[in-house]
Each structure stands twice: as C-alpha cells, then as structure tokens.
BALOBA-1460 file (C-alpha; in Angstrom, 3 decimals):
// residues 379
<rec num="1" residu="x" x="124.907" y="120.029" z="22.903"/>
<rec num="2" residu="x" x="123.770" y="123.301" z="23.943"/>
<rec num="3" residu="x" x="125.989" y="126.374" z="24.354"/>
<rec num="4" residu="x" x="125.588" y="128.279" z="27.034"/>
<rec num="5" residu="x" x="128.106" y="131.164" z="27.210"/>
<rec num="6" residu="x" x="131.355" y="130.177" z="27.009"/>
<rec num="7" residu="x" x="130.573" y="126.880" z="27.923"/>
<rec num="8" residu="x" x="129.001" y="123.583" z="26.258"/>
<rec num="9" residu="x" x="126.603" y="121.809" z="28.296"/>
<rec num="10" residu="x" x="125.717" y="117.843" z="27.788"/>
<rec num="11" residu="x" x="121.778" y="117.805" z="27.508"/>
<rec num="12" residu="x" x="120.563" y="115.334" z="30.608"/>
<rec num="13" residu="x" x="119.020" y="112.255" z="28.898"/>
<rec num="14" residu="x" x="116.165" y="110.023" z="30.397"/>
<rec num="15" residu="x" x="116.862" y="107.423" z="32.891"/>
<rec num="16" residu="x" x="114.810" y="104.942" z="34.380"/>
<rec num="17" residu="x" x="117.446" y="105.040" z="37.672"/>
<rec num="18" residu="x" x="115.239" y="105.826" z="40.540"/>
<rec num="19" residu="x" x="115.957" y="109.033" z="42.817"/>
<rec num="20" residu="x" x="117.735" y="109.199" z="45.856"/>
<rec num="21" residu="x" x="114.124" y="110.188" z="47.557"/>
<rec num="22" residu="x" x="112.766" y="107.590" z="45.982"/>
<rec num="23" residu="x" x="114.867" y="104.906" z="46.921"/>
<rec num="24" residu="x" x="114.387" y="105.993" z="50.358"/>
<rec num="25" residu="x" x="110.590" y="105.770" z="50.120"/>
<rec num="26" residu="x" x="110.675" y="102.501" z="48.625"/>
<rec num="27" residu="x" x="113.557" y="101.273" z="51.529"/>
<rec num="28" residu="x" x="110.605" y="102.878" z="54.319"/>
<rec num="29" residu="x" x="107.681" y="101.162" z="52.440"/>
<rec num="30" residu="x" x="109.117" y="97.363" z="52.616"/>
<rec num="31" residu="x" x="109.365" y="94.920" z="55.833"/>
<rec num="32" residu="x" x="113.223" y="93.876" z="55.744"/>
<rec num="33" residu="x" x="113.230" y="91.804" z="58.748"/>
<rec num="34" residu="x" x="110.528" y="89.483" z="56.766"/>
<rec num="35" residu="x" x="113.897" y="88.052" z="55.185"/>
<rec num="36" residu="x" x="115.774" y="87.492" z="57.995"/>
<rec num="37" residu="x" x="115.782" y="83.824" z="59.229"/>
<rec num="38" residu="x" x="114.019" y="83.426" z="62.439"/>
<rec num="39" residu="x" x="117.770" y="82.519" z="64.402"/>
<rec num="40" residu="x" x="118.894" y="85.923" z="63.182"/>
<rec num="41" residu="x" x="115.215" y="87.696" z="64.741"/>
<rec num="42" residu="x" x="116.442" y="86.064" z="67.912"/>
<rec num="43" residu="x" x="119.602" y="87.261" z="68.193"/>
<rec num="44" residu="x" x="118.824" y="90.927" z="67.707"/>
<rec num="45" residu="x" x="115.855" y="90.457" z="69.900"/>
<rec num="46" residu="x" x="118.234" y="89.002" z="72.957"/>
<rec num="47" residu="x" x="119.617" y="92.523" z="73.718"/>
<rec num="48" residu="x" x="116.551" y="94.174" z="74.641"/>
<rec num="49" residu="x" x="114.946" y="95.002" z="77.897"/>
<rec num="50" residu="x" x="111.530" y="93.215" z="78.988"/>
<rec num="51" residu="x" x="109.711" y="96.380" z="78.357"/>
<rec num="52" residu="x" x="110.836" y="97.108" z="74.613"/>
<rec num="53" residu="x" x="110.238" y="93.007" z="74.441"/>
<rec num="54" residu="x" x="106.732" y="93.688" z="75.387"/>
<rec num="55" residu="x" x="106.380" y="96.401" z="73.040"/>
<rec num="56" residu="x" x="108.287" y="94.722" z="69.927"/>
<rec num="57" residu="x" x="105.549" y="91.762" z="70.279"/>
<rec num="58" residu="x" x="102.825" y="94.199" z="69.276"/>
<rec num="59" residu="x" x="104.232" y="94.733" z="66.082"/>
<rec num="60" residu="x" x="103.010" y="92.074" z="63.984"/>
<rec num="61" residu="x" x="102.167" y="88.243" z="64.505"/>
<rec num="62" residu="x" x="105.526" y="87.055" z="63.185"/>
<rec num="63" residu="x" x="107.379" y="89.195" z="65.486"/>
<rec num="64" residu="x" x="104.943" y="87.884" z="68.438"/>
<rec num="65" residu="x" x="105.694" y="84.663" z="67.790"/>
<rec num="66" residu="x" x="109.307" y="85.409" z="67.589"/>
<rec num="67" residu="x" x="109.042" y="87.324" z="70.838"/>
<rec num="68" residu="x" x="107.512" y="84.532" z="73.048"/>
<rec num="69" residu="x" x="110.035" y="82.206" z="72.213"/>
<rec num="70" residu="x" x="111.829" y="80.750" z="75.826"/>
<rec num="71" residu="x" x="115.180" y="81.558" z="74.801"/>
<rec num="72" residu="x" x="114.583" y="85.208" z="75.277"/>
<rec num="73" residu="x" x="113.662" y="84.576" z="78.821"/>
<rec num="74" residu="x" x="116.196" y="82.485" z="80.059"/>
<rec num="75" residu="x" x="117.971" y="85.444" z="82.176"/>
<rec num="76" residu="x" x="114.602" y="87.367" z="84.043"/>
<rec num="77" residu="x" x="114.994" y="89.944" z="85.987"/>
<rec num="78" residu="x" x="112.021" y="91.906" z="87.261"/>
<rec num="79" residu="x" x="114.022" y="93.915" z="89.723"/>
<rec num="80" residu="x" x="113.756" y="97.265" z="87.577"/>
<rec num="81" residu="x" x="110.052" y="96.742" z="87.473"/>
<rec num="82" residu="x" x="109.517" y="95.406" z="91.312"/>
<rec num="83" residu="x" x="106.760" y="98.359" z="92.113"/>
<rec num="84" residu="x" x="104.734" y="96.941" z="88.997"/>
<rec num="85" residu="x" x="105.024" y="93.322" z="89.683"/>
<rec num="86" residu="x" x="102.338" y="90.971" z="90.849"/>
<rec num="87" residu="x" x="100.645" y="87.666" z="90.300"/>
<rec num="88" residu="x" x="99.310" y="88.548" z="86.934"/>
<rec num="89" residu="x" x="103.049" y="89.063" z="86.031"/>
<rec num="90" residu="x" x="104.601" y="86.176" z="87.113"/>
<rec num="91" residu="x" x="101.582" y="84.317" z="85.288"/>
<rec num="92" residu="x" x="102.359" y="85.793" z="82.542"/>
<rec num="93" residu="x" x="106.515" y="85.342" z="82.059"/>
<rec num="94" residu="x" x="104.943" y="81.367" z="83.398"/>
<rec num="95" residu="x" x="104.446" y="80.585" z="80.033"/>
<rec num="96" residu="x" x="107.474" y="81.933" z="78.425"/>
<rec num="97" residu="x" x="109.824" y="80.846" z="81.005"/>
<rec num="98" residu="x" x="110.874" y="77.138" z="80.193"/>
<rec num="99" residu="x" x="114.423" y="77.117" z="80.304"/>
<rec num="100" residu="x" x="114.881" y="79.836" z="83.017"/>
<rec num="101" residu="x" x="118.855" y="80.431" z="84.226"/>
<rec num="102" residu="x" x="118.881" y="83.378" z="85.902"/>
<rec num="103" residu="x" x="115.713" y="84.975" z="88.099"/>
<rec num="104" residu="x" x="115.960" y="88.142" z="89.829"/>
<rec num="105" residu="x" x="113.331" y="89.027" z="91.476"/>
<rec num="106" residu="x" x="114.446" y="91.366" z="94.340"/>
<rec num="107" residu="x" x="111.876" y="93.506" z="96.080"/>
<rec num="108" residu="x" x="109.263" y="92.308" z="94.052"/>
<rec num="109" residu="x" x="105.830" y="91.223" z="95.481"/>
<rec num="110" residu="x" x="105.786" y="92.260" z="98.756"/>
<rec num="111" residu="x" x="102.609" y="92.909" z="100.706"/>
<rec num="112" residu="x" x="100.455" y="90.960" z="97.717"/>
<rec num="113" residu="x" x="98.683" y="87.844" z="98.626"/>
<rec num="114" residu="x" x="99.570" y="84.762" z="96.933"/>
<rec num="115" residu="x" x="102.729" y="86.198" z="95.444"/>
<rec num="116" residu="x" x="105.104" y="83.551" z="97.267"/>
<rec num="117" residu="x" x="103.024" y="80.567" z="95.871"/>
<rec num="118" residu="x" x="102.925" y="81.701" z="92.215"/>
<rec num="119" residu="x" x="106.757" y="82.413" z="92.629"/>
<rec num="120" residu="x" x="107.372" y="78.770" z="93.858"/>
<rec num="121" residu="x" x="105.567" y="77.624" z="90.900"/>
<rec num="122" residu="x" x="107.661" y="79.619" z="88.620"/>
<rec num="123" residu="x" x="111.130" y="78.473" z="90.518"/>
<rec num="124" residu="x" x="109.604" y="74.759" z="90.472"/>
<rec num="125" residu="x" x="108.896" y="74.830" z="87.025"/>
<rec num="126" residu="x" x="112.582" y="75.934" z="86.051"/>
<rec num="127" residu="x" x="114.121" y="73.649" z="88.898"/>
<rec num="128" residu="x" x="116.462" y="71.753" z="86.645"/>
<rec num="129" residu="x" x="117.827" y="74.513" z="84.398"/>
<rec num="130" residu="x" x="118.043" y="77.381" z="87.310"/>
<rec num="131" residu="x" x="121.551" y="78.694" z="88.127"/>
<rec num="132" residu="x" x="120.862" y="82.022" z="89.492"/>
<rec num="133" residu="x" x="118.445" y="83.300" z="91.875"/>
<rec num="134" residu="x" x="118.256" y="86.498" z="93.869"/>
<rec num="135" residu="x" x="115.266" y="86.831" z="96.272"/>
<rec num="136" residu="x" x="117.073" y="89.677" z="97.934"/>
<rec num="137" residu="x" x="114.550" y="92.273" z="100.318"/>
<rec num="138" residu="x" x="111.539" y="89.319" z="99.752"/>
<rec num="139" residu="x" x="109.740" y="89.566" z="103.278"/>
<rec num="140" residu="x" x="107.567" y="86.592" z="102.222"/>
<rec num="141" residu="x" x="110.020" y="83.753" z="101.575"/>
<rec num="142" residu="x" x="108.063" y="80.579" z="102.621"/>
<rec num="143" residu="x" x="108.806" y="76.702" z="103.502"/>
<rec num="144" residu="x" x="107.256" y="75.960" z="100.329"/>
<rec num="145" residu="x" x="109.822" y="78.172" z="97.976"/>
<rec num="146" residu="x" x="112.526" y="77.390" z="100.065"/>
<rec num="147" residu="x" x="111.708" y="73.567" z="99.411"/>
<rec num="148" residu="x" x="111.667" y="74.841" z="95.400"/>
<rec num="149" residu="x" x="115.167" y="75.900" z="95.984"/>
<rec num="150" residu="x" x="116.531" y="73.133" z="97.282"/>
<rec num="151" residu="x" x="115.335" y="71.269" z="94.180"/>
<rec num="152" residu="x" x="117.381" y="73.445" z="91.612"/>
<rec num="153" residu="x" x="120.346" y="71.300" z="91.748"/>
<rec num="154" residu="x" x="122.262" y="73.102" z="89.201"/>
<rec num="155" residu="x" x="121.882" y="76.418" z="91.253"/>
<rec num="156" residu="x" x="125.410" y="77.850" z="91.697"/>
<rec num="157" residu="x" x="124.195" y="81.761" z="92.894"/>
<rec num="158" residu="x" x="121.887" y="82.302" z="95.702"/>
<rec num="159" residu="x" x="121.195" y="85.989" z="97.507"/>
<rec num="160" residu="x" x="118.738" y="85.799" z="100.343"/>
<rec num="161" residu="x" x="119.840" y="89.494" z="101.084"/>
<rec num="162" residu="x" x="117.407" y="90.948" z="104.194"/>
<rec num="163" residu="x" x="114.770" y="87.878" z="104.003"/>
<rec num="164" residu="x" x="114.045" y="88.468" z="108.008"/>
<rec num="165" residu="x" x="112.285" y="85.057" z="108.941"/>
<rec num="166" residu="x" x="113.843" y="82.892" z="106.195"/>
<rec num="167" residu="x" x="115.606" y="80.492" z="108.246"/>
<rec num="168" residu="x" x="112.759" y="80.595" z="111.398"/>
<rec num="169" residu="x" x="110.943" y="78.246" z="108.879"/>
<rec num="170" residu="x" x="111.138" y="74.743" z="110.191"/>
<rec num="171" residu="x" x="113.634" y="72.454" z="107.367"/>
<rec num="172" residu="x" x="114.261" y="75.044" z="105.491"/>
<rec num="173" residu="x" x="116.211" y="72.546" z="103.583"/>
<rec num="174" residu="x" x="118.920" y="74.631" z="101.825"/>
<rec num="175" residu="x" x="121.405" y="71.902" z="103.031"/>
<rec num="176" residu="x" x="120.232" y="70.231" z="99.984"/>
<rec num="177" residu="x" x="122.108" y="72.309" z="97.534"/>
<rec num="178" residu="x" x="125.395" y="70.939" z="96.388"/>
<rec num="179" residu="x" x="126.742" y="73.135" z="93.795"/>
<rec num="180" residu="x" x="126.798" y="76.708" z="94.981"/>
<rec num="181" residu="x" x="129.409" y="79.204" z="94.294"/>
<rec num="182" residu="x" x="127.941" y="82.241" z="95.657"/>
<rec num="183" residu="x" x="126.369" y="82.750" z="98.851"/>
<rec num="184" residu="x" x="124.439" y="86.316" z="99.871"/>
<rec num="185" residu="x" x="122.795" y="85.806" z="103.217"/>
<rec num="186" residu="x" x="122.747" y="89.584" z="104.840"/>
<rec num="187" residu="x" x="120.930" y="90.425" z="107.637"/>
<rec num="188" residu="x" x="119.247" y="87.248" z="107.418"/>
<rec num="189" residu="x" x="118.598" y="85.073" z="110.729"/>
<rec num="190" residu="x" x="120.469" y="82.171" z="109.809"/>
<rec num="191" residu="x" x="122.157" y="80.291" z="112.849"/>
<rec num="192" residu="x" x="125.360" y="78.638" z="113.133"/>
<rec num="193" residu="x" x="124.503" y="75.201" z="112.580"/>
<rec num="194" residu="x" x="122.602" y="75.998" z="109.525"/>
<rec num="195" residu="x" x="125.062" y="77.655" z="107.678"/>
<rec num="196" residu="x" x="127.820" y="75.162" z="108.592"/>
<rec num="197" residu="x" x="125.322" y="72.327" z="107.055"/>
<rec num="198" residu="x" x="125.517" y="74.605" z="103.891"/>
<rec num="199" residu="x" x="129.132" y="75.017" z="103.936"/>
<rec num="200" residu="x" x="129.752" y="71.208" z="104.329"/>
<rec num="201" residu="x" x="127.636" y="70.271" z="101.177"/>
<rec num="202" residu="x" x="129.347" y="72.884" z="98.942"/>
<rec num="203" residu="x" x="132.529" y="72.313" z="98.605"/>
<rec num="204" residu="x" x="132.617" y="74.660" z="95.379"/>
<rec num="205" residu="x" x="131.965" y="77.842" z="97.521"/>
<rec num="206" residu="x" x="133.866" y="80.808" z="96.707"/>
<rec num="207" residu="x" x="132.061" y="83.954" z="97.855"/>
<rec num="208" residu="x" x="130.278" y="84.045" z="101.107"/>
<rec num="209" residu="x" x="128.631" y="86.951" z="102.421"/>
<rec num="210" residu="x" x="127.039" y="87.136" z="106.030"/>
<rec num="211" residu="x" x="127.246" y="90.900" z="106.937"/>
<rec num="212" residu="x" x="125.090" y="91.747" z="109.826"/>
<rec num="213" residu="x" x="123.994" y="88.234" z="110.420"/>
<rec num="214" residu="x" x="123.100" y="88.586" z="114.294"/>
<rec num="215" residu="x" x="122.131" y="84.914" z="114.625"/>
<rec num="216" residu="x" x="125.571" y="84.118" z="114.581"/>
<rec num="217" residu="x" x="126.912" y="83.414" z="117.944"/>
<rec num="218" residu="x" x="130.048" y="81.888" z="116.860"/>
<rec num="219" residu="x" x="131.680" y="82.531" z="113.718"/>
<rec num="220" residu="x" x="135.211" y="81.231" z="114.652"/>
<rec num="221" residu="x" x="133.234" y="77.492" z="114.365"/>
<rec num="222" residu="x" x="131.822" y="78.607" z="111.226"/>
<rec num="223" residu="x" x="135.195" y="80.156" z="109.814"/>
<rec num="224" residu="x" x="136.920" y="76.429" z="110.712"/>
<rec num="225" residu="x" x="133.960" y="74.769" z="109.027"/>
<rec num="226" residu="x" x="134.728" y="76.702" z="105.820"/>
<rec num="227" residu="x" x="138.461" y="76.000" z="106.245"/>
<rec num="228" residu="x" x="137.584" y="72.231" z="106.144"/>
<rec num="229" residu="x" x="134.761" y="72.087" z="103.510"/>
<rec num="230" residu="x" x="135.564" y="75.318" z="101.151"/>
<rec num="231" residu="x" x="139.042" y="75.431" z="100.152"/>
<rec num="232" residu="x" x="138.317" y="77.445" z="97.066"/>
<rec num="233" residu="x" x="137.285" y="80.479" z="99.146"/>
<rec num="234" residu="x" x="137.997" y="84.038" z="97.382"/>
<rec num="235" residu="x" x="135.825" y="86.379" z="98.901"/>
<rec num="236" residu="x" x="134.494" y="86.650" z="102.760"/>
<rec num="237" residu="x" x="132.543" y="89.315" z="104.148"/>
<rec num="238" residu="x" x="131.041" y="89.269" z="107.795"/>
<rec num="239" residu="x" x="130.895" y="93.002" z="108.372"/>
<rec num="240" residu="x" x="129.255" y="93.912" z="111.555"/>
<rec num="241" residu="x" x="128.983" y="90.343" z="112.787"/>
<rec num="242" residu="x" x="130.185" y="90.419" z="116.001"/>
<rec num="243" residu="x" x="130.844" y="86.656" z="117.108"/>
<rec num="244" residu="x" x="134.249" y="86.449" z="115.606"/>
<rec num="245" residu="x" x="137.747" y="86.599" z="118.113"/>
<rec num="246" residu="x" x="141.294" y="87.062" z="117.013"/>
<rec num="247" residu="x" x="141.635" y="83.266" z="117.110"/>
<rec num="248" residu="x" x="139.154" y="82.908" z="114.250"/>
<rec num="249" residu="x" x="140.836" y="85.745" z="111.777"/>
<rec num="250" residu="x" x="143.942" y="84.275" z="111.994"/>
<rec num="251" residu="x" x="142.112" y="80.939" z="110.543"/>
<rec num="252" residu="x" x="141.658" y="83.147" z="107.499"/>
<rec num="253" residu="x" x="145.495" y="82.459" z="106.740"/>
<rec num="254" residu="x" x="144.397" y="79.043" z="105.338"/>
<rec num="255" residu="x" x="142.944" y="79.878" z="102.629"/>
<rec num="256" residu="x" x="145.394" y="80.584" z="99.865"/>
<rec num="257" residu="x" x="143.301" y="81.732" z="97.203"/>
<rec num="258" residu="x" x="141.235" y="84.199" z="99.200"/>
<rec num="259" residu="x" x="141.137" y="87.922" z="97.389"/>
<rec num="260" residu="x" x="138.556" y="89.600" z="99.191"/>
<rec num="261" residu="x" x="138.062" y="89.735" z="103.234"/>
<rec num="262" residu="x" x="135.533" y="92.220" z="104.576"/>
<rec num="263" residu="x" x="135.977" y="92.311" z="108.546"/>
<rec num="264" residu="x" x="134.818" y="95.690" z="109.238"/>
<rec num="265" residu="x" x="133.549" y="96.213" z="112.995"/>
<rec num="266" residu="x" x="134.131" y="92.666" z="113.220"/>
<rec num="267" residu="x" x="136.639" y="93.231" z="116.210"/>
<rec num="268" residu="x" x="135.450" y="96.117" z="118.219"/>
<rec num="269" residu="x" x="136.642" y="96.217" z="121.742"/>
<rec num="270" residu="x" x="138.544" y="93.075" z="121.344"/>
<rec num="271" residu="x" x="142.331" y="92.647" z="120.995"/>
<rec num="272" residu="x" x="143.563" y="91.644" z="117.259"/>
<rec num="273" residu="x" x="146.811" y="89.903" z="118.665"/>
<rec num="274" residu="x" x="148.838" y="88.504" z="115.709"/>
<rec num="275" residu="x" x="145.878" y="87.931" z="113.524"/>
<rec num="276" residu="x" x="146.829" y="89.358" z="110.753"/>
<rec num="277" residu="x" x="150.412" y="88.209" z="110.545"/>
<rec num="278" residu="x" x="148.352" y="84.981" z="109.825"/>
<rec num="279" residu="x" x="146.601" y="86.687" z="107.058"/>
<rec num="280" residu="x" x="149.490" y="88.300" z="105.708"/>
<rec num="281" residu="x" x="151.702" y="85.177" z="105.414"/>
<rec num="282" residu="x" x="148.461" y="82.570" z="104.153"/>
<rec num="283" residu="x" x="147.230" y="85.011" z="101.605"/>
<rec num="284" residu="x" x="149.544" y="85.907" z="99.033"/>
<rec num="285" residu="x" x="146.511" y="87.127" z="96.350"/>
<rec num="286" residu="x" x="144.525" y="89.447" z="98.538"/>
<rec num="287" residu="x" x="143.703" y="92.306" z="96.962"/>
<rec num="288" residu="x" x="140.886" y="93.839" z="98.973"/>
<rec num="289" residu="x" x="140.798" y="94.115" z="102.732"/>
<rec num="290" residu="x" x="138.814" y="95.811" z="105.447"/>
<rec num="291" residu="x" x="139.692" y="96.420" z="108.723"/>
<rec num="292" residu="x" x="137.360" y="99.126" z="109.690"/>
<rec num="293" residu="x" x="137.020" y="100.348" z="113.739"/>
<rec num="294" residu="x" x="139.870" y="98.164" z="114.739"/>
<rec num="295" residu="x" x="140.455" y="99.765" z="117.775"/>
<rec num="296" residu="x" x="143.560" y="97.573" z="118.928"/>
<rec num="297" residu="x" x="145.223" y="97.535" z="115.520"/>
<rec num="298" residu="x" x="148.519" y="99.299" z="115.533"/>
<rec num="299" residu="x" x="151.453" y="100.020" z="113.123"/>
<rec num="300" residu="x" x="153.167" y="97.194" z="114.290"/>
<rec num="301" residu="x" x="150.290" y="94.487" z="113.160"/>
<rec num="302" residu="x" x="150.168" y="96.411" z="110.095"/>
<rec num="303" residu="x" x="153.469" y="96.957" z="108.615"/>
<rec num="304" residu="x" x="153.921" y="92.878" z="107.653"/>
<rec num="305" residu="x" x="150.472" y="92.927" z="105.820"/>
<rec num="306" residu="x" x="151.933" y="96.011" z="103.568"/>
<rec num="307" residu="x" x="155.152" y="94.308" z="103.190"/>
<rec num="308" residu="x" x="153.556" y="90.915" z="102.133"/>
<rec num="309" residu="x" x="150.732" y="91.348" z="100.434"/>
<rec num="310" residu="x" x="151.738" y="93.014" z="97.107"/>
<rec num="311" residu="x" x="147.901" y="92.349" z="95.156"/>
<rec num="312" residu="x" x="146.330" y="94.737" z="97.732"/>
<rec num="313" residu="x" x="144.362" y="97.292" z="95.791"/>
<rec num="314" residu="x" x="142.188" y="98.315" z="98.440"/>
<rec num="315" residu="x" x="142.636" y="98.927" z="102.103"/>
<rec num="316" residu="x" x="139.971" y="100.396" z="104.784"/>
<rec num="317" residu="x" x="141.378" y="101.551" z="107.963"/>
<rec num="318" residu="x" x="138.133" y="103.735" z="108.959"/>
<rec num="319" residu="x" x="138.323" y="104.569" z="112.491"/>
<rec num="320" residu="x" x="141.743" y="103.220" z="113.405"/>
<rec num="321" residu="x" x="142.787" y="106.274" z="115.761"/>
<rec num="322" residu="x" x="146.460" y="104.685" z="116.745"/>
<rec num="323" residu="x" x="147.581" y="104.450" z="113.120"/>
<rec num="324" residu="x" x="150.359" y="106.470" z="112.049"/>
<rec num="325" residu="x" x="151.255" y="108.613" z="109.031"/>
<rec num="326" residu="x" x="154.677" y="106.449" z="108.807"/>
<rec num="327" residu="x" x="152.770" y="103.238" z="108.385"/>
<rec num="328" residu="x" x="150.179" y="104.809" z="105.440"/>
<rec num="329" residu="x" x="153.185" y="106.318" z="103.663"/>
<rec num="330" residu="x" x="154.841" y="103.140" z="103.407"/>
<rec num="331" residu="x" x="151.389" y="101.547" z="102.111"/>
<rec num="332" residu="x" x="151.289" y="104.363" z="99.866"/>
<rec num="333" residu="x" x="155.015" y="103.573" z="98.713"/>
<rec num="334" residu="x" x="155.460" y="99.913" z="98.888"/>
<rec num="335" residu="x" x="151.922" y="98.846" z="97.405"/>
<rec num="336" residu="x" x="152.178" y="98.807" z="94.051"/>
<rec num="337" residu="x" x="148.721" y="98.145" z="93.139"/>
<rec num="338" residu="x" x="146.933" y="100.157" z="95.581"/>
<rec num="339" residu="x" x="144.128" y="102.346" z="94.402"/>
<rec num="340" residu="x" x="142.115" y="102.981" z="97.193"/>
<rec num="341" residu="x" x="143.057" y="103.678" z="100.916"/>
<rec num="342" residu="x" x="140.415" y="104.597" z="103.095"/>
<rec num="343" residu="x" x="141.580" y="107.286" z="106.404"/>
<rec num="344" residu="x" x="138.527" y="108.282" z="107.512"/>
<rec num="345" residu="x" x="138.232" y="109.259" z="111.062"/>
<rec num="346" residu="x" x="141.929" y="108.125" z="111.595"/>
<rec num="347" residu="x" x="142.296" y="111.032" z="114.090"/>
<rec num="348" residu="x" x="146.178" y="110.695" z="114.167"/>
<rec num="349" residu="x" x="146.474" y="111.350" z="110.500"/>
<rec num="350" residu="x" x="146.522" y="115.003" z="109.522"/>
<rec num="351" residu="x" x="144.665" y="116.425" z="106.635"/>
<rec num="352" residu="x" x="147.374" y="118.143" z="105.275"/>
<rec num="353" residu="x" x="149.401" y="114.790" z="105.087"/>
<rec num="354" residu="x" x="146.609" y="113.433" z="103.535"/>
<rec num="355" residu="x" x="146.959" y="116.617" z="101.059"/>
<rec num="356" residu="x" x="150.448" y="115.805" z="100.349"/>
<rec num="357" residu="x" x="149.886" y="112.124" z="99.518"/>
<rec num="358" residu="x" x="146.989" y="112.963" z="97.184"/>
<rec num="359" residu="x" x="149.973" y="114.764" z="95.377"/>
<rec num="360" residu="x" x="152.143" y="112.387" z="95.429"/>
<rec num="361" residu="x" x="149.912" y="109.647" z="94.236"/>
<rec num="362" residu="x" x="146.991" y="110.775" z="92.227"/>
<rec num="363" residu="x" x="146.436" y="107.306" z="90.731"/>
<rec num="364" residu="x" x="145.604" y="106.420" z="94.477"/>
<rec num="365" residu="x" x="142.187" y="107.344" z="96.051"/>
<rec num="366" residu="x" x="142.866" y="108.238" z="99.862"/>
<rec num="367" residu="x" x="139.218" y="108.704" z="101.285"/>
<rec num="368" residu="x" x="138.962" y="111.192" z="104.414"/>
<rec num="369" residu="x" x="135.659" y="111.875" z="105.705"/>
<rec num="370" residu="x" x="133.473" y="113.880" z="107.972"/>
<rec num="371" residu="x" x="136.474" y="114.745" z="110.674"/>
<rec num="372" residu="x" x="135.362" y="116.330" z="113.609"/>
<rec num="373" residu="x" x="137.201" y="119.121" z="115.119"/>
<rec num="374" residu="x" x="137.257" y="119.541" z="118.869"/>
<rec num="375" residu="x" x="136.259" y="123.254" z="120.516"/>
<rec num="376" residu="x" x="136.426" y="124.429" z="123.793"/>
<rec num="377" residu="x" x="133.690" y="126.576" z="124.580"/>
<rec num="378" residu="x" x="132.919" y="129.239" z="127.519"/>
<rec num="379" residu="x" x="130.286" y="130.925" z="128.789"/>
C-alpha cells in the first residue's frame, strides 16, 4: 500500500483485460455479419429500399449473393425513380424478379423506345405470382402488355389511371381477370361494355374508381351491373363522371357494405330527387360521402342521411348553395364520428357561423375555401 496524505491508495495490479478503447477497436475490426445465418441477413435486407440494396451489393461477395435473392424483389416499386428508369433497368430486375407479387411502374418508361415490350416480358415472367400491378400514367400500354396482364390469374389490384388509349386497343382482354378486388381506371377511355365485362368476371370486386371516365355514356347501367355482380362493394368513386342520374344514385342503396361513395360533380344541373333516402336506408356502414356541386340538394334531402348514417366521418357539401346553417349544425351534433365537413363555396353559410362551430367542435375539421365577396363598382 502507498501512503498519500491521509489516504491509503491501493497499488494498481497488472491485468490482461482489454481497455474499452481496445474492445471497441477489436469490435470494429470484425465482420459480425459473417456469423449471421443467411435467413437473418435476408430479413434485415428486406427493410432497405432499392437504392440501399444496390449499394449493399457492392460491400462484398456474400452480401452480393444475398441481395440477389428473389425474395427481396417480391415487391418492386420503381415509381420513386421514374426519371431514371429505362429498358436496362427492367432487364436488370428481370434476373432478380422470379416471384414478383407487387409491381409499381407508375410514370416509368414514357417516350422510351421498346420499354413496353420489356415491361410486358417482366409481367409475363411473373404472371403466376403477380397480385398487385400499377401502370398509372403509362402512355405506352400495348395490346401485348394487356394480354400479359390477362394471364395474371392471381391479380387482385390493378391500377390503370391516366392510361389514355388503353381501351382503344383491339381485344383488351381484361375481362379474363376474375380475382380483382380493387380496380382504378381514372381518366381512362373505358366504355360501358368493357367495364361491365370486367364487373361480371370479378365477383369479389370491392373498390372501383372510375373518376373522369368520359366514355362511360350510361353510368346507371354500369351501376346496375355492379349491383348484380359485385355485392361486396365497399368503395365507389365516379368523380366528374356525368352520365349518372338520380335513378342510378338510388341503386347504391343496394350495397349494404358500402363505406365510401364519391359522386362529386356527378349531378350538376340534374334533379337529385329523393336518391339520398335510398343511400341512407341501404348503406348503414357509409363513412365517407362526397356530394360536391349537387346544385339541387337541400336540407330535406340531407337530413335523413344525417339522422341515419351514424358511421359518417367525412361529408363533402362543396358548392351546395342551398344548404342551411341549421342542417350543418345537425350534422355536427348528431354524427358522433364526423371528422371532416367541407362547406367550401356554400354561399348560404356565413363565415362567423363556421368560426363558432370550429370552437364548439375542435375535433372536426370544417373546410371553408375561397369565399368570394360581391362588390359593386362605380365609375
């Protein structure tokens, strides 16, 4: 023992233990991934995006082998890299995607020669496993590609949004798909007959989006077909598809599982009659209802909906000039799950009334956009 002042200090003994710095240096110098099983490495890599996977492939030979495993490419989304994607990209993933389930090439390949053929080959090579496919905003869709899509017997989700000439092709063949659950044809040129064929072949169809489909000349007939062939329907959106009438709207009351209904801008200058009564009575699960620009709508037609559909979380009354403050108050008071009420351009509703409601119901978002004030100008 060494004496130091009033204290006795124990003399340090020699030891073989590593210091913290030495331990850290030793840890950093070892590749602990080498000791991980192949399956664990796969599990870790599946959380990486495509760009990160490509970088990891350059670390060493083992990582490269693991990252080429088809399991990591069951879900392939090239949409975030649409400005970089070309034919070589598809060829690169062709070798890796042998059990592809979900494919999203939205916005990819426009104005690239031969891209449609390469993509058709990729789809064809995975026709037995593909379940989800998004080709939104792809202007080059060919008959060959639709033919390949029609062979995907397990396809449940198909998105062809903004594919202008898709259904002008001879024999589009999509009616051969029979397991679809979700279908998005927004702004496509599909016609009544082709759509009805698809509805008939897919009894499990639940989500239908046909916004801005100008070639649908009789939406009432299409809705009737859906009533007959798609009883499990939960979501319908036909925003700005103008060939519907009040009689067609009434038919939505025959979908007992309907949760979302977008009929915005559909009945401009048309009499809605008592069509909402059928929806109120037949759709107890309705949670989202868009009625933008239904010019003929009034309090009497809306009140039954408010008093019956207690699952409503979103109501859109944009542009309905005849709606009174009283009926809006009833919606806020009697709809316990309401979270969004759109009163934009509702000229009969005053701004000070909206401000009071916002204070009374802070849990509900009340939208009030772009109110114009008439002003008299004098010379």
